[in-house]
N, CA, C and O atoms as a GROMACS GRO file, in nm:
protein
  568
    1MET      N    1  -0.934  -0.226   3.743
    1MET     CA    2  -0.927  -0.259   3.603
    1MET      C    3  -1.011  -0.161   3.520
    1MET      O    4  -0.969  -0.120   3.412
    2LEU      N    5  -1.128  -0.123   3.570
    2LEU     CA    6  -1.213  -0.029   3.499
    2LEU      C    7  -1.145   0.107   3.487
    2LEU      O    8  -1.155   0.173   3.384
    3LYS      N    9  -1.076   0.148   3.593
    3LYS     CA   10  -1.004   0.276   3.592
    3LYS      C   11  -0.893   0.275   3.488
    3LYS      O   12  -0.874   0.373   3.415
    4GLU      N   13  -0.820   0.165   3.479
    4GLU     CA   14  -0.712   0.153   3.380
    4GLU      C   15  -0.769   0.157   3.240
    4GLU      O   16  -0.712   0.221   3.151
    5PHE      N   17  -0.882   0.088   3.218
    5PHE     CA   18  -0.943   0.089   3.086
    5PHE      C   19  -0.988   0.229   3.049
    5PHE      O   20  -0.971   0.271   2.934
    6LYS      N   21  -1.046   0.301   3.144
    6LYS     CA   22  -1.091   0.438   3.118
    6LYS      C   23  -0.973   0.526   3.080
    6LYS      O   24  -0.983   0.606   2.986
    7GLU      N   25  -0.861   0.513   3.152
    7GLU     CA   26  -0.742   0.592   3.119
    7GLU      C   27  -0.690   0.557   2.980
    7GLU      O   28  -0.649   0.644   2.904
    8PHE      N   29  -0.692   0.427   2.948
    8PHE     CA   30  -0.647   0.383   2.816
    8PHE      C   31  -0.736   0.439   2.706
    8PHE      O   32  -0.688   0.490   2.605
    9ALA      N   33  -0.869   0.429   2.727
    9ALA     CA   34  -0.964   0.472   2.625
    9ALA      C   35  -0.964   0.623   2.605
    9ALA      O   36  -0.996   0.670   2.496
   10MET      N   37  -0.930   0.698   2.707
   10MET     CA   38  -0.936   0.843   2.697
   10MET      C   39  -0.803   0.906   2.657
   10MET      O   40  -0.792   1.028   2.650
   11ARG      N   41  -0.702   0.825   2.632
   11ARG     CA   42  -0.576   0.881   2.582
   11ARG      C   43  -0.600   0.946   2.448
   11ARG      O   44  -0.692   0.909   2.375
   12GLY      N   45  -0.519   1.044   2.418
   12GLY     CA   46  -0.536   1.117   2.292
   12GLY      C   47  -0.525   1.028   2.170
   12GLY      O   48  -0.601   1.046   2.075
   13ASN      N   49  -0.432   0.934   2.169
   13ASN     CA   50  -0.412   0.850   2.051
   13ASN      C   51  -0.532   0.761   2.023
   13ASN      O   52  -0.569   0.743   1.907
   14VAL      N   53  -0.592   0.705   2.127
   14VAL     CA   54  -0.706   0.616   2.107
   14VAL      C   55  -0.826   0.694   2.056
   14VAL      O   56  -0.895   0.649   1.964
   15VAL      N   57  -0.851   0.810   2.113
   15VAL     CA   58  -0.962   0.894   2.068
   15VAL      C   59  -0.938   0.941   1.925
   15VAL      O   60  -1.030   0.941   1.843
   16ASP      N   61  -0.815   0.981   1.894
   16ASP     CA   62  -0.782   1.023   1.757
   16ASP      C   63  -0.803   0.908   1.659
   16ASP      O   64  -0.854   0.929   1.549
   17LEU      N   65  -0.763   0.788   1.699
   17LEU     CA   66  -0.782   0.673   1.612
   17LEU      C   67  -0.930   0.646   1.588
   17LEU      O   68  -0.970   0.618   1.475
   18ALA      N   69  -1.010   0.656   1.692
   18ALA     CA   70  -1.154   0.633   1.677
   18ALA      C   71  -1.217   0.735   1.583
   18ALA      O   72  -1.296   0.700   1.496
   19VAL      N   73  -1.180   0.860   1.601
   19VAL     CA   74  -1.233   0.966   1.513
   19VAL      C   75  -1.187   0.942   1.369
   19VAL      O   76  -1.264   0.958   1.274
   20GLY      N   77  -1.061   0.903   1.353
   20GLY     CA   78  -1.008   0.876   1.220
   20GLY      C   79  -1.081   0.761   1.151
   20GLY      O   80  -1.110   0.768   1.032
   21LEU      N   81  -1.111   0.656   1.227
   21LEU     CA   82  -1.185   0.543   1.169
   21LEU      C   83  -1.325   0.582   1.127
   21LEU      O   84  -1.372   0.541   1.020
   22ILE      N   85  -1.393   0.660   1.208
   22ILE     CA   86  -1.529   0.703   1.175
   22ILE      C   87  -1.528   0.791   1.050
   22ILE      O   88  -1.607   0.771   0.959
   23ILE      N   89  -1.438   0.888   1.048
   23ILE     CA   90  -1.429   0.977   0.932
   23ILE      C   91  -1.384   0.899   0.808
   23ILE      O   92  -1.432   0.923   0.698
   24GLY      N   93  -1.291   0.806   0.828
   24GLY     CA   94  -1.244   0.724   0.716
   24GLY      C   95  -1.355   0.639   0.657
   24GLY      O   96  -1.363   0.624   0.535
   25GLY      N   97  -1.440   0.583   0.743
   25GLY     CA   98  -1.552   0.505   0.694
   25GLY      C   99  -1.649   0.590   0.612
   25GLY      O  100  -1.696   0.548   0.506
   26ALA      N  101  -1.678   0.709   0.663
   26ALA     CA  102  -1.768   0.800   0.590
   26ALA      C  103  -1.704   0.844   0.459
   26ALA      O  104  -1.772   0.853   0.356
   27PHE      N  105  -1.574   0.872   0.462
   27PHE     CA  106  -1.502   0.913   0.342
   27PHE      C  107  -1.502   0.800   0.239
   27PHE      O  108  -1.516   0.825   0.119
   28GLY      N  109  -1.486   0.677   0.287
   28GLY     CA  110  -1.489   0.561   0.197
   28GLY      C  111  -1.624   0.547   0.128
   28GLY      O  112  -1.630   0.512   0.010
   29LYS      N  113  -1.732   0.573   0.200
   29LYS     CA  114  -1.865   0.566   0.139
   29LYS      C  115  -1.882   0.673   0.032
   29LYS      O  116  -1.940   0.648  -0.074
   30ILE      N  117  -1.831   0.792   0.060
   30ILE     CA  118  -1.840   0.900  -0.038
   30ILE      C  119  -1.764   0.863  -0.165
   30ILE      O  120  -1.814   0.881  -0.276
   31ILE      N  121  -1.642   0.810  -0.148
   31ILE     CA  122  -1.561   0.772  -0.264
   31ILE      C  123  -1.626   0.657  -0.340
   31ILE      O  124  -1.627   0.656  -0.463
   32SER      N  125  -1.682   0.559  -0.267
   32SER     CA  126  -1.750   0.447  -0.334
   32SER      C  127  -1.867   0.497  -0.418
   32SER      O  128  -1.888   0.452  -0.530
   33SER      N  129  -1.943   0.590  -0.362
   33SER     CA  130  -2.054   0.648  -0.438
   33SER      C  131  -2.003   0.725  -0.558
   33SER      O  132  -2.061   0.718  -0.667
   34PHE      N  133  -1.893   0.799  -0.539
   34PHE     CA  134  -1.835   0.874  -0.652
   34PHE      C  135  -1.794   0.779  -0.763
   34PHE      O  136  -1.822   0.804  -0.880
   35VAL      N  137  -1.728   0.670  -0.727
   35VAL     CA  138  -1.681   0.576  -0.829
   35VAL      C  139  -1.798   0.509  -0.899
   35VAL      O  140  -1.803   0.506  -1.022
   36SER      N  141  -1.893   0.454  -0.822
   36SER     CA  142  -2.002   0.378  -0.885
   36SER      C  143  -2.107   0.465  -0.951
   36SER      O  144  -2.166   0.424  -1.052
   37ASP      N  145  -2.133   0.584  -0.898
   37ASP     CA  146  -2.242   0.667  -0.950
   37ASP      C  147  -2.198   0.778  -1.044
   37ASP      O  148  -2.276   0.823  -1.127
   38VAL      N  149  -2.072   0.824  -1.031
   38VAL     CA  150  -2.027   0.938  -1.112
   38VAL      C  151  -1.918   0.898  -1.210
   38VAL      O  152  -1.922   0.940  -1.326
   39LEU      N  153  -1.822   0.820  -1.168
   39LEU     CA  154  -1.706   0.790  -1.252
   39LEU      C  155  -1.730   0.674  -1.349
   39LEU      O  156  -1.698   0.685  -1.467
   40MET      N  157  -1.786   0.565  -1.301
   40MET     CA  158  -1.800   0.446  -1.385
   40MET      C  159  -1.902   0.460  -1.498
   40MET      O  160  -1.878   0.406  -1.606
   41PRO      N  161  -2.016   0.531  -1.480
   41PRO     CA  162  -2.108   0.545  -1.594
   41PRO      C  163  -2.045   0.613  -1.716
   41PRO      O  164  -2.064   0.563  -1.828
   42PRO      N  165  -1.971   0.725  -1.702
   42PRO     CA  166  -1.908   0.781  -1.823
   42PRO      C  167  -1.800   0.690  -1.882
   42PRO      O  168  -1.783   0.684  -2.003
   43ILE      N  169  -1.727   0.618  -1.795
   43ILE     CA  170  -1.626   0.525  -1.848
   43ILE      C  171  -1.695   0.414  -1.926
   43ILE      O  172  -1.650   0.376  -2.034
   44GLY      N  173  -1.805   0.362  -1.872
   44GLY     CA  174  -1.882   0.260  -1.944
   44GLY      C  175  -1.938   0.314  -2.075
   44GLY      O  176  -1.940   0.242  -2.175
   45LEU      N  177  -1.982   0.438  -2.075
   45LEU     CA  178  -2.034   0.500  -2.197
   45LEU      C  179  -1.925   0.514  -2.302
   45LEU      O  180  -1.947   0.489  -2.420
   46LEU      N  181  -1.806   0.556  -2.258
   46LEU     CA  182  -1.693   0.568  -2.351
   46LEU      C  183  -1.652   0.432  -2.408
   46LEU      O  184  -1.600   0.425  -2.520
   47LEU      N  185  -1.675   0.326  -2.333
   47LEU     CA  186  -1.640   0.192  -2.379
   47LEU      C  187  -1.755   0.125  -2.452
   47LEU      O  188  -1.758   0.002  -2.465
   48GLY      N  189  -1.850   0.204  -2.500
   48GLY     CA  190  -1.959   0.149  -2.580
   48GLY      C  191  -2.081   0.110  -2.501
   48GLY      O  192  -2.151   0.016  -2.538
   49GLY      N  193  -2.107   0.179  -2.392
   49GLY     CA  194  -2.227   0.154  -2.314
   49GLY      C  195  -2.215   0.034  -2.220
   49GLY      O  196  -2.317  -0.024  -2.181
   50LEU      N  197  -2.094  -0.004  -2.185
   50LEU     CA  198  -2.074  -0.118  -2.095
   50LEU      C  199  -2.103  -0.080  -1.951
   50LEU      O  200  -2.073   0.031  -1.907
   51ASP      N  201  -2.163  -0.173  -1.878
   51ASP     CA  202  -2.187  -0.155  -1.736
   51ASP      C  203  -2.097  -0.255  -1.662
   51ASP      O  204  -2.118  -0.376  -1.672
   52PHE      N  205  -1.998  -0.204  -1.588
   52PHE     CA  206  -1.904  -0.292  -1.522
   52PHE      C  207  -1.971  -0.384  -1.421
   52PHE      O  208  -1.920  -0.492  -1.393
   53ALA      N  209  -2.083  -0.343  -1.367
   53ALA     CA  210  -2.154  -0.427  -1.270
   53ALA      C  211  -2.206  -0.554  -1.335
   53ALA      O  212  -2.230  -0.653  -1.265
   54ASN      N  213  -2.223  -0.555  -1.465
   54ASN     CA  214  -2.273  -0.674  -1.535
   54ASN      C  215  -2.162  -0.756  -1.599
   54ASN      O  216  -2.189  -0.839  -1.685
   55PHE      N  217  -2.038  -0.734  -1.558
   55PHE     CA  218  -1.929  -0.820  -1.603
   55PHE      C  219  -1.916  -0.933  -1.501
   55PHE      O  220  -1.868  -0.911  -1.390
   56PHE      N  221  -1.959  -1.050  -1.538
   56PHE     CA  222  -1.952  -1.164  -1.447
   56PHE      C  223  -1.945  -1.292  -1.528
   56PHE      O  224  -1.977  -1.295  -1.647
   57ILE      N  225  -1.902  -1.396  -1.461
   57ILE     CA  226  -1.897  -1.529  -1.521
   57ILE      C  227  -1.987  -1.618  -1.436
   57ILE      O  228  -1.975  -1.621  -1.314
   58THR      N  229  -2.074  -1.690  -1.501
   58THR     CA  230  -2.163  -1.782  -1.430
   58THR      C  231  -2.088  -1.914  -1.408
   58THR      O  232  -2.048  -1.980  -1.503
   59LEU      N  233  -2.070  -1.949  -1.281
   59LEU     CA  234  -2.000  -2.073  -1.248
   59LEU      C  235  -2.097  -2.191  -1.238
   59LEU      O  236  -2.064  -2.304  -1.275
   60LYS      N  237  -2.218  -2.163  -1.189
   60LYS     CA  238  -2.317  -2.270  -1.176
   60LYS      C  239  -2.455  -2.208  -1.194
   60LYS      O  240  -2.487  -2.107  -1.130
   61GLY      N  241  -2.534  -2.267  -1.278
   61GLY     CA  242  -2.669  -2.218  -1.301
   61GLY      C  243  -2.684  -2.166  -1.443
   61GLY      O  244  -2.596  -2.183  -1.526
   62ASP      N  245  -2.796  -2.104  -1.468
   62ASP     CA  246  -2.826  -2.051  -1.602
   62ASP      C  247  -2.745  -1.925  -1.629
   62ASP      O  248  -2.722  -1.844  -1.539
   63THR      N  249  -2.702  -1.907  -1.752
   63THR     CA  250  -2.633  -1.786  -1.793
   63THR      C  251  -2.739  -1.682  -1.827
   63THR      O  252  -2.820  -1.700  -1.918
   64LEU      N  253  -2.736  -1.571  -1.753
   64LEU     CA  254  -2.835  -1.466  -1.770
   64LEU      C  255  -2.766  -1.336  -1.808
   64LEU      O  256  -2.646  -1.322  -1.784
   65PRO      N  257  -2.840  -1.239  -1.866
   65PRO     CA  258  -2.775  -1.116  -1.916
   65PRO      C  259  -2.727  -1.019  -1.809
   65PRO      O  260  -2.633  -0.943  -1.833
   66THR      N  261  -2.790  -1.019  -1.692
   66THR     CA  262  -2.750  -0.924  -1.589
   66THR      C  263  -2.716  -0.997  -1.460
   66THR      O  264  -2.762  -1.109  -1.436
   67LEU      N  265  -2.636  -0.933  -1.378
   67LEU     CA  266  -2.597  -0.990  -1.250
   67LEU      C  267  -2.716  -1.004  -1.157
   67LEU      O  268  -2.729  -1.104  -1.086
   68GLU      N  269  -2.804  -0.905  -1.157
   68GLU     CA  270  -2.922  -0.911  -1.072
   68GLU      C  271  -3.010  -1.031  -1.108
   68GLU      O  272  -3.061  -1.100  -1.019
   69ALA      N  273  -3.026  -1.055  -1.236
   69ALA     CA  274  -3.108  -1.168  -1.281
   69ALA      C  275  -3.041  -1.300  -1.243
   69ALA      O  276  -3.109  -1.394  -1.204
   70ALA      N  277  -2.911  -1.306  -1.253
   70ALA     CA  278  -2.839  -1.428  -1.218
   70ALA      C  279  -2.850  -1.456  -1.068
   70ALA      O  280  -2.869  -1.570  -1.027
   71LYS      N  281  -2.838  -1.351  -0.988
   71LYS     CA  282  -2.851  -1.369  -0.842
   71LYS      C  283  -2.994  -1.408  -0.804
   71LYS      O  284  -3.015  -1.490  -0.715
   72ALA      N  285  -3.091  -1.349  -0.872
   72ALA     CA  286  -3.231  -1.382  -0.844
   72ALA      C  287  -3.261  -1.527  -0.880
   72ALA      O  288  -3.343  -1.592  -0.815
   73ALA      N  289  -3.194  -1.578  -0.982
   73ALA     CA  290  -3.215  -1.717  -1.024
   73ALA      C  291  -3.134  -1.814  -0.939
   73ALA      O  292  -3.149  -1.935  -0.953
   74GLY      N  293  -3.050  -1.761  -0.851
   74GLY     CA  294  -2.970  -1.847  -0.763
   74GLY      C  295  -2.843  -1.899  -0.827
   74GLY      O  296  -2.785  -1.996  -0.778
   75SER      N  297  -2.798  -1.838  -0.934
   75SER     CA  298  -2.675  -1.880  -1.000
   75SER      C  299  -2.554  -1.838  -0.918
   75SER      O  300  -2.556  -1.736  -0.850
   76VAL      N  301  -2.449  -1.920  -0.926
   76VAL     CA  302  -2.322  -1.886  -0.861
   76VAL      C  303  -2.239  -1.810  -0.964
   76VAL      O  304  -2.213  -1.861  -1.073
   77THR      N  305  -2.197  -1.688  -0.928
   77THR     CA  306  -2.128  -1.603  -1.025
   77THR      C  307  -1.993  -1.556  -0.973
   77THR      O  308  -1.972  -1.546  -0.852
   78LEU      N  309  -1.904  -1.529  -1.064
   78LEU     CA  310  -1.775  -1.467  -1.037
   78LEU      C  311  -1.786  -1.324  -1.088
   78LEU      O  312  -1.787  -1.301  -1.209
   79ASN      N  313  -1.794  -1.226  -0.997
   79ASN     CA  314  -1.827  -1.087  -1.030
   79ASN      C  315  -1.700  -1.004  -1.052
   79ASN      O  316  -1.666  -0.922  -0.967
   80TYR      N  317  -1.632  -1.024  -1.163
   80TYR     CA  318  -1.508  -0.950  -1.186
   80TYR      C  319  -1.532  -0.804  -1.220
   80TYR      O  320  -1.442  -0.722  -1.200
   81GLY      N  321  -1.648  -0.767  -1.268
   81GLY     CA  322  -1.679  -0.627  -1.296
   81GLY      C  323  -1.688  -0.546  -1.167
   81GLY      O  324  -1.639  -0.433  -1.160
   82LEU      N  325  -1.752  -0.603  -1.065
   82LEU     CA  326  -1.759  -0.536  -0.936
   82LEU      C  327  -1.621  -0.527  -0.872
   82LEU      O  328  -1.590  -0.431  -0.802
   83PHE      N  329  -1.538  -0.629  -0.897
   83PHE     CA  330  -1.401  -0.627  -0.846
   83PHE      C  331  -1.322  -0.514  -0.911
   83PHE      O  332  -1.246  -0.446  -0.843
   84ILE      N  333  -1.337  -0.494  -1.040
   84ILE     CA  334  -1.269  -0.383  -1.110
   84ILE      C  335  -1.314  -0.249  -1.052
   84ILE      O  336  -1.232  -0.160  -1.030
   85THR      N  337  -1.442  -0.235  -1.028
   85THR     CA  338  -1.494  -0.112  -0.967
   85THR      C  339  -1.435  -0.090  -0.829
   85THR      O  340  -1.401   0.023  -0.793
   86THR      N  341  -1.423  -0.196  -0.750
   86THR     CA  342  -1.365  -0.185  -0.616
   86THR      C  343  -1.218  -0.147  -0.622
   86THR      O  344  -1.171  -0.069  -0.539
   87ILE      N  345  -1.145  -0.199  -0.719
   87ILE     CA  346  -1.004  -0.162  -0.735
   87ILE      C  347  -0.991  -0.014  -0.770
   87ILE      O  348  -0.907   0.055  -0.713
   88ILE      N  349  -1.074   0.035  -0.860
   88ILE     CA  350  -1.072   0.177  -0.896
   88ILE      C  351  -1.108   0.261  -0.773
   88ILE      O  352  -1.048   0.365  -0.749
   89ASP      N  353  -1.206   0.214  -0.697
   89ASP     CA  354  -1.246   0.280  -0.573
   89ASP      C  355  -1.127   0.290  -0.478
   89ASP      O  356  -1.100   0.397  -0.422
   90PHE      N  357  -1.054   0.180  -0.459
   90PHE     CA  358  -0.938   0.179  -0.369
   90PHE      C  359  -0.830   0.275  -0.417
   90PHE      O  360  -0.771   0.347  -0.336
   91ILE      N  361  -0.802   0.276  -0.545
   91ILE     CA  362  -0.698   0.363  -0.599
   91ILE      C  363  -0.733   0.510  -0.574
   91ILE      O  364  -0.647   0.589  -0.538
   92ILE      N  365  -0.859   0.545  -0.594
   92ILE     CA  366  -0.901   0.684  -0.572
   92ILE      C  367  -0.892   0.720  -0.424
   92ILE      O  368  -0.845   0.828  -0.390
   93VAL      N  369  -0.935   0.629  -0.334
   93VAL     CA  370  -0.926   0.655  -0.190
   93VAL      C  371  -0.780   0.671  -0.149
   93VAL      O  372  -0.746   0.764  -0.076
   94ALA      N  373  -0.693   0.580  -0.196
   94ALA     CA  374  -0.551   0.588  -0.160
   94ALA      C  375  -0.489   0.718  -0.211
   94ALA      O  376  -0.410   0.780  -0.139
   95PHE      N  377  -0.524   0.761  -0.332
   95PHE     CA  378  -0.470   0.885  -0.387
   95PHE      C  379  -0.520   1.006  -0.309
   95PHE      O  380  -0.444   1.099  -0.282
   96ALA      N  381  -0.648   1.004  -0.273
   96ALA     CA  382  -0.704   1.116  -0.195
   96ALA      C  383  -0.638   1.124  -0.057
   96ALA      O  384  -0.608   1.234  -0.010
   97ILE      N  385  -0.616   1.010   0.007
   97ILE     CA  386  -0.548   1.011   0.137
   97ILE      C  387  -0.404   1.058   0.122
   97ILE      O  388  -0.354   1.132   0.207
   98PHE      N  389  -0.338   1.015   0.015
   98PHE     CA  390  -0.202   1.062  -0.012
   98PHE      C  391  -0.198   1.214  -0.024
   98PHE      O  392  -0.111   1.279   0.035
   99LEU      N  393  -0.292   1.271  -0.100
   99LEU     CA  394  -0.295   1.417  -0.116
   99LEU      C  395  -0.323   1.487   0.016
   99LEU      O  396  -0.265   1.591   0.045
  100LEU      N  397  -0.412   1.430   0.097
  100LEU     CA  398  -0.445   1.488   0.226
  100LEU      C  399  -0.324   1.487   0.319
  100LEU      O  400  -0.293   1.588   0.381
  101ILE      N  401  -0.257   1.375   0.330
  101ILE     CA  402  -0.140   1.363   0.416
  101ILE      C  403  -0.028   1.454   0.367
  101ILE      O  404   0.044   1.514   0.447
  102ARG      N  405  -0.014   1.465   0.237
  102ARG     CA  406   0.088   1.554   0.180
  102ARG      C  407   0.062   1.700   0.220
  102ARG      O  408   0.156   1.772   0.254
  103GLN      N  409  -0.063   1.743   0.215
  103GLN     CA  410  -0.096   1.879   0.253
  103GLN      C  411  -0.078   1.902   0.403
  103GLN      O  412  -0.031   2.007   0.445
  104ILE      N  413  -0.114   1.802   0.483
  104ILE     CA  414  -0.095   1.814   0.628
  104ILE      C  415   0.054   1.827   0.660
  104ILE      O  416   0.093   1.909   0.743
  105ASN      N  417   0.137   1.747   0.594
  105ASN     CA  418   0.281   1.755   0.618
  105ASN      C  419   0.338   1.889   0.575
  105ASN      O  420   0.432   1.939   0.637
  106ARG      N  421   0.284   1.949   0.471
  106ARG     CA  422   0.330   2.081   0.428
  106ARG      C  423   0.292   2.190   0.529
  106ARG      O  424   0.365   2.287   0.546
  107MET      N  425   0.177   2.172   0.594
  107MET     CA  426   0.129   2.274   0.687
  107MET      C  427   0.197   2.264   0.823
  107MET      O  428   0.195   2.360   0.900
  108LYS      N  429   0.257   2.150   0.854
  108LYS     CA  430   0.324   2.135   0.983
  108LYS      C  431   0.442   2.230   0.990
  108LYS      O  432   0.513   2.251   0.891
  109ALA      N  433   0.462   2.288   1.107
  109ALA     CA  434   0.577   2.377   1.127
  109ALA      C  435   0.703   2.292   1.129
  109ALA      O  436   0.713   2.193   1.202
  110LYS      N  437   0.799   2.331   1.049
  110LYS     CA  438   0.925   2.258   1.045
  110LYS      C  439   1.009   2.301   1.164
  110LYS      O  440   1.019   2.421   1.193
  111PRO      N  441   1.070   2.206   1.232
  111PRO     CA  442   1.152   2.243   1.348
  111PRO      C  443   1.275   2.322   1.304
  111PRO      O  444   1.333   2.298   1.199
  112ALA      N  445   1.311   2.417   1.390
  112ALA     CA  446   1.429   2.498   1.360
  112ALA      C  447   1.552   2.409   1.365
  112ALA      O  448   1.560   2.318   1.449
  113PRO      N  449   1.646   2.433   1.278
  113PRO     CA  450   1.767   2.350   1.280
  113PRO      C  451   1.840   2.368   1.413
  113PRO      O  452   1.847   2.478   1.467
  114ALA      N  453   1.892   2.259   1.462
  114ALA     CA  454   1.964   2.262   1.590
  114ALA      C  455   2.094   2.340   1.574
  114ALA      O  456   2.158   2.338   1.469
  115ASP      N  457   2.131   2.407   1.682
  115ASP     CA  458   2.258   2.480   1.679
  115ASP      C  459   2.371   2.380   1.664
  115ASP      O  460   2.369   2.273   1.725
  116PRO      N  461   2.472   2.414   1.584
  116PRO     CA  462   2.582   2.320   1.566
  116PRO      C  463   2.660   2.301   1.696
  116PRO      O  464   2.676   2.395   1.774
  117THR      N  465   2.706   2.180   1.718
  117THR     CA  466   2.786   2.150   1.839
  117THR      C  467   2.934   2.144   1.808
  117THR      O  468   3.018   2.142   1.898
  118THR      N  469   2.966   2.142   1.680
  118THR     CA  470   3.108   2.139   1.641
  118THR      C  471   3.135   2.244   1.535
  118THR      O  472   3.043   2.293   1.468
  119LYS      N  473   3.261   2.277   1.521
  119LYS     CA  474   3.306   2.366   1.414
  119LYS      C  475   3.433   2.306   1.356
  119LYS      O  476   3.489   2.211   1.410
  120GLU      N  477   3.478   2.363   1.247
  120GLU     CA  478   3.596   2.309   1.180
  120GLU      C  479   3.717   2.395   1.211
  120GLU      O  480   3.710   2.518   1.206
  121CYS      N  481   3.826   2.330   1.242
  121CYS     CA  482   3.951   2.403   1.264
  121CYS      C  483   3.998   2.457   1.130
  121CYS      O  484   4.007   2.381   1.034
  122PRO      N  485   4.029   2.588   1.121
  122PRO     CA  486   4.070   2.644   0.993
  122PRO      C  487   4.210   2.598   0.949
  122PRO      O  488   4.246   2.616   0.832
  123HIS      N  489   4.287   2.539   1.039
  123HIS     CA  490   4.424   2.498   1.005
  123HIS      C  491   4.432   2.351   0.963
  123HIS      O  492   4.496   2.318   0.864
  124CYS      N  493   4.365   2.262   1.041
  124CYS     CA  494   4.376   2.118   1.009
  124CYS      C  495   4.244   2.057   0.964
  124CYS      O  496   4.238   1.939   0.931
  125PHE      N  497   4.139   2.137   0.964
  125PHE     CA  498   4.006   2.096   0.918
  125PHE      C  499   3.948   1.978   0.998
  125PHE      O  500   3.875   1.896   0.943
  126THR      N  501   3.979   1.971   1.126
  126THR     CA  502   3.925   1.871   1.216
  126THR      C  503   3.800   1.927   1.283
  126THR      O  504   3.793   2.047   1.312
  127ALA      N  505   3.703   1.842   1.308
  127ALA     CA  506   3.583   1.885   1.380
  127ALA      C  507   3.616   1.897   1.528
  127ALA      O  508   3.667   1.804   1.590
  128ILE      N  509   3.586   2.016   1.582
  128ILE     CA  510   3.615   2.042   1.724
  128ILE      C  511   3.491   2.104   1.788
  128ILE      O  512   3.409   2.162   1.717
  129PRO      N  513   3.476   2.094   1.921
  129PRO     CA  514   3.360   2.156   1.987
  129PRO      C  515   3.355   2.308   1.962
  129PRO      O  516   3.459   2.372   1.946
  130VAL      N  517   3.236   2.362   1.958
  130VAL     CA  518   3.216   2.505   1.929
  130VAL      C  519   3.285   2.592   2.032
  130VAL      O  520   3.340   2.697   1.997
  131LYS      N  521   3.284   2.552   2.159
  131LYS     CA  522   3.340   2.635   2.266
  131LYS      C  523   3.492   2.625   2.276
  131LYS      O  524   3.553   2.695   2.357
  132ALA      N  525   3.553   2.540   2.198
  132ALA     CA  526   3.699   2.522   2.207
  132ALA      C  527   3.771   2.648   2.162
  132ALA      O  528   3.729   2.715   2.068
  133THR      N  529   3.883   2.679   2.233
  133THR     CA  530   3.964   2.794   2.195
  133THR      C  531   4.097   2.750   2.134
  133THR      O  532   4.171   2.832   2.079
  134ARG      N  533   4.125   2.622   2.145
  134ARG     CA  534   4.247   2.567   2.086
  134ARG      C  535   4.212   2.432   2.024
  134ARG      O  536   4.133   2.357   2.082
  135CYS      N  537   4.268   2.402   1.910
  135CYS     CA  538   4.240   2.275   1.841
  135CYS      C  539   4.314   2.162   1.912
  135CYS      O  540   4.435   2.173   1.933
  136PRO      N  541   4.245   2.054   1.951
  136PRO     CA  542   4.314   1.944   2.019
  136PRO      C  543   4.402   1.862   1.925
  136PRO      O  544   4.487   1.784   1.970
  137ASN      N  545   4.383   1.879   1.795
  137ASN     CA  546   4.461   1.801   1.699
  137ASN      C  547   4.592   1.871   1.661
  137ASN      O  548   4.699   1.811   1.670
  138CYS      N  549   4.581   1.998   1.619
  138CYS     CA  550   4.702   2.068   1.575
  138CYS      C  551   4.748   2.173   1.675
  138CYS      O  552   4.850   2.238   1.652
  139THR      N  553   4.678   2.191   1.783
  139THR     CA  554   4.704   2.283   1.892
  139THR      C  555   4.710   2.430   1.850
  139THR      O  556   4.767   2.512   1.922
  140SER      N  557   4.655   2.463   1.738
  140SER     CA  558   4.653   2.605   1.695
  140SER      C  559   4.547   2.681   1.773
  140SER      O  560   4.446   2.626   1.815
  141GLN      N  561   4.574   2.811   1.790
  141GLN     CA  562   4.481   2.900   1.860
  141GLN      C  563   4.366   2.933   1.766
  141GLN      O  564   4.388   2.963   1.649
  142LEU      N  565   4.241   2.927   1.819
  142LEU     CA  566   4.122   2.955   1.734
  142LEU      C  567   4.069   3.093   1.759
  142LEU      O  568   3.971   3.134   1.698
   0.00000   0.00000   0.00000
């Protein structure tokens, strides 16, 4: 059983998947930092100095001006501002992955077109094998 597991774990697809997950996790952290630290502050500034992290609804407890203060006071909050930030984060990650996959697909060598196996009879326009010397439909010489 250990030998089978080792063979399974060392297959190319499993190792590729593991590497992809690790790189994807690191890439996700980079994008999350980009969204929260670089993208959202200018958007908040353009919207009149709003901080999306402080968009929340207090469900239970005192209504406080910031999310940190509400959490410190033990209030139950609905954090829709953080949810909006996460959605923007997801859209950027999905778009970046789309662009990456698109470039990889462009760089792949396209397979050469397969040689045709049939040709058209010039007299009756029937598809016939390439090696045929006489059309099986109209019996004309090719």
